[in-house]
N, C-alpha and C positions, 0 to 999 in steps of 0.2 A: 183367407188364402195366405199360406206361408211365403215369406219373401226369400227369393234365391240369393245366394252370396257368391262372390267371385272367388273360386277356389284355385284359380290359376290354370285350369285345365285347358284353356285355349290360348295361353301365352305363346305357344310355339307356332301358331298359325300364320301370323303376319309375315308376308313375304314369301310364303310357300306357293309353289306352283301346283296347279291342279293336276292330279294324276290322270293318265289317259284312259279314263273309264267312260263307258256309255251307260246311261241310266234310262229305263223306260219312262215315258211321259204319258200324260192322260190323253194326248192326241194320237196315241199308238205309235209314236216315233221313238227313236233312240237319240238321246242328247249327250253329246260329248262336250262336257263343259270346258275342257282344256283347249278346245278348238274354237270356242266362241270369241269373236272379236268385240272390242269396245268394253264398256262397263256393264257388268251383270250383277244383279243382286239376288242372293239365295237366302230365304229365311227357312231355317231348319226348325221343325216343331215336333213334339213327341207324338201326338195322335189327336185326331178329331173324333168326337163321339158320334155314334150312329144316331139316326133319328129315333126319338123316343127311348134312347138308352138312359138308364138310371146310373149316374156316375157314383161309384162306391166311395165311401169315406177314405179308403186306402189310397185312392188317387188324389183326392182333394188334399190329403195331408202331405203330399210331396211338394216341397218348395218349388214354385214356378211351373208346376205341371199344368194347371188349368189355364185356359185362355187361348187355345189354338184357333178356334173359330173366330173370335174377335180379332185375332192377329191377322188371319187370312183376309178378313173383311176390311181391315185397315189398309192393306196393300191394294185391295180391289178399289176402294173408294178414292185412293190417291194415285191410281195408276197413270192418269193423264199427267199429273205433276212430275212423276218419274220420267216420263217420256220427254217432257219439256226440259228437265234437268240433265238430259243427256244419257239416261240409262237405256241400254239397248234391249235388255231382257230382264224379266222378273220370274223367278221360280220359287215355288214352295217345295220343301223336301221333307219326307218322313219315311219311316221304315214300314209303313202300311203298304199293302199291295195295290197294284194299279186299278183293278175294278173298284175297290173301296174308294180310292181317290177320285175316280171318275164320277162316282155318285156325289161326292163332296163338291167337286168343281161345278157340276150341273146345278146342284141344290143351292149353292152360294153364288152362282152366276159369276164365277171368277174369270177375268179376262186374260189370265196367264195359266201356264201349265203347272201341274204338280209332278214332281219326280219321285219315283219309288226306289228306295234303297233297301228293299226287302231282304236282300242277301248280305247287307251290311258291308258291301264293297267300299262305298264312299266313306262310311263311318270309320272303318278300320284303316283305310289308306291315309286319312287325315288325323286319325287318332282322336276322334271327337268324343267328348264326354257323353255318357249314356245313362239311362234309367232302366233298371230291371223291375218289371212289374208284371205279375201274373204269368210268369214264364216267357215274357217277351222282352226283347232289348229295344229300347226306344231312344232316339237321340234327344239330348237336352235342347232347350231353345237357344239357338245361335243364329245370328244373321251375319252374312259374309258379303262384302263388296269385292268383286273380282274384276280386274282390268287386264284384258288380253291374257287370260289364263293364270293370273297371279293375284293372290289375296292381298288387298291393300288396306282393308279395314275390317275389324271384327267387333261385333256387339255381343258381349257375354258378361254376365247374364243379361237377358232381355226382360225388362220389367218397367212398367206394366205392359202386357202383351199387346193391348189395343193401341199403344202408342209407338209400337215398333216401327211402322212405316214412317211416321212423322220424325222419329229420331234419325232415320237414314236421310230423309229430305233435309233436315237441319244440318247434318254433316255435309251434304252436297252443297248447300248454300254457303257454308263456311269455306269450303274448298274453292268454290268459284270466286268468293270475295278475296281470298288470299291470292289467288292467281291474278285477279284484276289489279290488286294492289302492287304485286310484283311487276306486272307489265307497265303499270302507270309509273312506278318508281324508276324503272329502267328507261322509260321514255324521257322522264325528267332529267335523269343523269346524262343521257345522250345529248339532250338539248343544252344542258349546262356546259358539257364538254365542248360541244360545237361552238357555243358563244365564246368560251374562254379561248379556244384555239383561233377563232377568227380575230378576236381582239389582240391576241399575241402576235399573229401574223401581220396584222395592221400596224402594230407598234414597232415591229421589227422589219418593216418594209425595206430599209436600207440594207440590213444584213441579208435579207432574202435575195436582194438584187446582187449583192457581192457573191453570195454562194452560187447564184445562178451563173454569174460570169465565170466562176472558178470551176464549177462542177457540171455545168450544163443545165438545160431547162427542166430536167427531171426533178431537181430539188424544189423548184417553185411549184411544179405540178404536184409534188408530194404534199406540200403545205396546203394547197388548194383542195386536193382530193381528200385530205385528212379530215376536213370539216364535214364530209358527207359520209353517213354510215355505210360500211361495206357489207356486202352480202355474199353468201356462198363460200366464205372462208373464215375459219375460226382464228381469231387473233390472239397471239400469246400475250401481248401487252396492249394497253389502250393507245389510241392514236396520239393522245396528249403526251404519254410517256415516250413514244417514239420520236415525236417532234423535239421534246426537251433533250433527249439523248443525242439527237442530230446536232443541236446547237452547242452541246457541251463537249462533243468529241474534239480531240486535239487536232485532227486533220480537217475539221469542218470550218474552223475560223482561222484565218491567217495570223501568224505570229507577228507580222509587221503591221504598223499603223497604216490604215488606208484613209485617205481624205477625199 
């Protein structure tokens, strides 16, 4: 099997919004990908062979052409893991017609639908790379992760085909780990800020009392409430910065000595 190479033909896809197209599915419905909510994975493949079909050498010689059935089966075998990882829908997509795809879905016992782009509407709208073979235009092997109608990740070229599903799952695991690290770091920073502010307020107790006497109880309330994370409003600066600005301001601390 010849190895495919990255020719840059899919570099334009990341961040692209799905066109408002409806494609026929193997359950006889029309699927409008741009309207699907959540995370959707679409693996585009050239073609699956028919039962007892003899694959000619002209097909085998095309880099990355073989392996469509193993790829579809890899998504079938890992479909539960995709659900656990937060993927709402999986679709396979080719330029073969729906009746042909329905036979494939039944024969391979696929738990997801296959989409037909027989008229090349999807291929042309996204400017996907194609293969010309025996008078037919077929999509090259590409996998797309789409979040709320927007492409967030592209796999191209896809090789080996039978590892395609696992590659997507590995990416999902990395994304979840990154998100967890971000949330964890944010919580640590918030906790540190809270401890620093509490210590600062405790050490500056006399100053707080002076400010309260001069400017009213709202100042003391500000110091106290600043140690508690706020919700529902985006802050331009951290509470620690606001507190330090308050104590640095010329009108916050009296110019005369107070004993």
